[in-house]
N, C-alpha and C positions, 0 to 999 in steps of 0.2 A: 504493500500500500504506500509506504514511504517513497519507494522508487517511482511509483506511478504519479504521486503528488509532485515529486521533483521534476519529472518529465513534463507534466502539465504546466508547471510554473515556468519552465524554460520555454515551452511553446508560446505561452502568453506573453512573456517578456520579449521573445523574438518577434512576435506579431506586432507588439507595440513599437518596437524599435524600427521595424520595417515600415509601419504606417507613418512614423515620424520622419522617415526618409523622403516621403512624398507629401509635403505640406499642402494644406488647402490654399487655393489661389484666391486672392482678393478680387473684387469686382474692378473693372477698369475705372480710372479716375473720372471718366465722363462717358455717357452713352455714345455709341458709334456703330454704324453698320457699313457693310461693303468696304471695310478698310483692308489694307494690304497687311497680311500677318505672316510672320515666319519665325523660325527659331535659328539661333546661331550658337555654336559651341565656341566659347572663349576661355582659354586657360583652365579647361576642365569643367567650367560652369556652362549650363544651357540657359541662354537668354532668349526670352520671347519678346517679339516686337509687334506693335500695332502702329501702322502708319496711315495717316489721313483718314478719309471716310466721311460719311454723312452723320450730322449731329441730330439731336432730339427733335428739332422743329421740322426737319425734312424739307426745308426750303433751299433754293439754289445757293443762298449765302450762308447756309449752315454746313457747307462742305468745308472741312478743316484740313490744315496742313500740320496738325499736331502729331507728335510722336511719343509713344510710351514704351517702356521696357520693363520686363519682369524677370527677375532671377528665380528660376524654378527651385532653387535651394531654400528660398524663404517665402516664395509666393507673393511678394510685394511688388507693386507697380511704382515706377518713377517716371516723371516726364523728362524726356531728353530733348536735344536741340531739334527744333521744328524742321520739317522738310523745306529745302530752299524754294523760294518762289512766293509771289504775292497771294496766290490762291491755291487751294487744295484740289485733290482729285478723288474720284471714286472709281472702283473697278480696276485699280492697279494690281499688279502682281508683285510678290516679294519672294526672295530666295536667299537662304543663308549659305555662303560659300567662303571658305578660307578665312573664318573669323570676321566676316563682314556681311552686312545685310544689303542686298541689291533690290532696288525699287524700280519697277519697269512699267512704263506706259500708263494706262488708265484713261479716264476722260474728265474733262472740265465741264461744268454746267453754267450756262449764262442766265441772265435775268429772265429771258423768255422761255427758259426750260430746254434750250438746245444743248445737245451733248456732242462734244468734239473730242475724238480720240487723239492722243498725243504720243510722241515717240521718245520722250526724254527718259534717261536712265540715271538715277542718282544712287550713290553708294554711301552707306553709313558705316564708319569705322568706330566701333564701340570702345576700343582701347584708347584711341586719341580723341574720341567724341567729336568727330568732324565728318562733314559731308563733302563729297567730290563727285564730279561728273565723269562718265565714260561714254563711248560712242552710242548714239541713239539707235533705237530699234529701227531696222530698215523699213518695215511696214508697221505704222502705229496701230496698236491694238489695245482694247480694253476687255475686261471679263474673259480673259484667256486662262487656260490651264498652264501652270508652271511646275517644273520639276528640275532636280539637279542630278547630274550623272558624274560619278567619280570625283566629286568635290572640285570640279573644274568647268563643266559645261552646264549652262542654264538653258532649258528648253521652254519656249513659249509656243503653245499649241493652239492653233485656230484663234478665235476671238473676233470681236467686232472691230472693224476698221472705220474708214471714213463714211461709207455708204452701205456696207453690208458685212456679213461675216466672211472670213477668208479661210482657205484650206492650209495656209502656210504653217510650217513648223520652223520657227526661227531659233537659232542656237547661238548663244553668246559664249565664246571661249575666253574665260576669265584670265587664263595664263597669257594668251597672245593678244588680248584686248581687241578682238574682232568678231564680227558676226558671220555665221555660216547658215546655209540653207539646207534644212533636212528634208527627208521624204515627206511630201504633203500627206495629210490625212486622206484616206480613200472615201470616207463617208461624207455626209452633208456638212458644209461649213456651219459652225455653230458659235454661239457666245453664251456665257453664263453656264457652261458645262462644268463638270467637276472631275478632278483626278490629280494624279501626281506620278512620280517615278519612284519605284522601289527596286534596288539592284540595277539591272539593265532593262527593266520593263516599265513601259508607260501604260497606265490604265486610265481611261476617262469614260464618262457616261453623260448622256442626256444633253441638256442645254436647250436653247431656243433658236429658231430660224424664222425667216420671213414666211408668211403663209403662202404656199405655192399657188393657191387659188386667186390671190390678189385681193381677196375680200377681208372681212372682219372675223376674228381678231387679226390685227396686222402681223402679230408674231405668235407662234405656237411652240409648245414644248415638243421635243423629239425624243422618242425612245430609241436610244442608240448606245451601244456599249462596245468599246474597242480596246484591244491590247496591241502595243507596239514593242517589238524586240529590237533593241539598239545593237548594231553590229559592233563587236569588240574591237575590230580593227579600224572602223570608220564610223565615228559618232554621227555622221550625217545620214547614214543608211539605216532605215527603220523598216522592219518587216511587220506589216499591220495584219491583224486577224480580228474578225468580228466575233464578239462574245455573245452568249445568250443573255436575254433580258435579266436585269437585276430584280430583287424582290421589290414589290410595290409598283407604283406608276411612274411614268416619266416626270421629271421635275427640273425646275430652273433654280440656279444658284444653290445647289447642295454644297454643304461644307465637306471638305475632303482632306485626308492626310494619310501618310504612309509610315510603316514601321519596318525597317530592314531586319530587325531582330525577329519579328513575327512573320516576315514575308507576306505582309497583308496591307491592303489599302482600305481605309475606313471612310464611310460616307454617312452624313446625317442631315436631316432637315430639308430645306428647300420647299418650293411650292409647285403644285401642278399647273399653275397659270404663270405665263410670262408677265412681268410687271415692270414698271418704270423705277427710277432711282428713289422714288418716294414709297415704294412698296405697294403701289396701287395698280391693279390689273386694268385692262381696257374696258371692263364692265363698270369701272368706277369704284369697285369695292377693294378693300385691303386684301392682299394676297394672304392665304391661310398657310402657315407652315406645317409641314408633315412631321409627325412624331416618330417616324421610322429611322432607325440607325442600322446600317448593314455593312458588310465587308466583302472584299474579294480576296480569297486565300490563294496566293500564288503557288503554294506547295501542292494543293489539291486541285487547283484551277476551278474552284467552285465558289458560288456566292453563299454567304452565311448571314443569317439575321443576328443582330446584336441586341437590339432593344426595340420592340414594337410600340412602346409607350414612353419614349424619351421625355423626361421632365423638362418643362419650359422649352418646347421645340422652337427653332428659329429658322429664318431664311436670311440670306446675306451675311452669314457668319464667315463663309469662305474657306476657313482653314481649321483642321483638327490637328492638335498636337497629341501624338501617341507616346505616353510615358510608359515605363515598364508595367505599370498596373492600371492605368486609366486613360481615358480619352478626354481631352480638354477642348471645349468649344468656347470661343471668345466673342462677346458682343453679338451684333446682328439685330434683327427685328423679331419681336414676339407679338403676333396678332396686331400688326400696325404700329407698334410702339418700339422705338429704338431703345436698346437695352445696354447696360454696362455689365450685365451678369456674365460670369464665367461658369459654365456648366462643366461638371466633372462626372464622367460615367465610368462604371467598371468595365473593363475590357473582357466581357464574357460573351462568347460566341458559340451558338449551338449549330451544328452542321445541318444544312438544309436537307 
């Protein structure tokens, strides 16, 4: 009995210590949706960044160029130097490479509600706390999927450009500071789709496109799931394969993130209806976020449900941070309201 009691005590202590290693994350300092979110490993610490995005009032002048950083070792946010420029952007992409955070593209909103995709690329150096510029994206895009390969190449996959979505896969070589052209996506060009890169594999799903009938609604969601294998010898060559449909319906602006440790890409939230930067669909009603969280397991090549009733579901959260034990979803919109909430979900997946 004494031996059993000692073993139980050790298990409880170990569980408490492990739980303490993953602190609870504080809410963002301010509500924000459709911000550019990424994680960067610096001197052994994992830093989480939220750049720009739409503020609580959801008006054109509520788009912010603020920047926040969270150290995952303590779960606390701090405000860092704002993104350069007089105005902020929404729908930008962010990627962490070589201890730096890259901020790519996105669109600006004018007083009349017009949306203009831009091509600028800024880089934040968290060690020296400075911003600097690198070569612009050749084709300006917003609401694109972003992923990192070999801690050197940043992939921007499809996305909205000046007048429509594009099929382009644009690759930035951080080492040589130049842009490359990858194998175009074979499916419909989309924007607001979701995905990332795990290992040498791109996974992306859904998004929106122009209504091919030319009628209303002007934009519709698209049920489309793709896997791209990156050639080990030539990072511009991608072998694309169509995947079966994921659990649930096609959605717009799902949050996504990958885990190399799990060989898994995670997805959560989003809406069945395409909507504008205010979170309003073409029917004039606020878009409803989905409560479904699911994953694609690269080891089994199967879709897996994670949580069919995700608490506080969101759209426009964009990114999922996968820690060893949980999934972290930052900001976004909850039923029409911009939130500062940080959702933490257990990483429990049941095979489909």
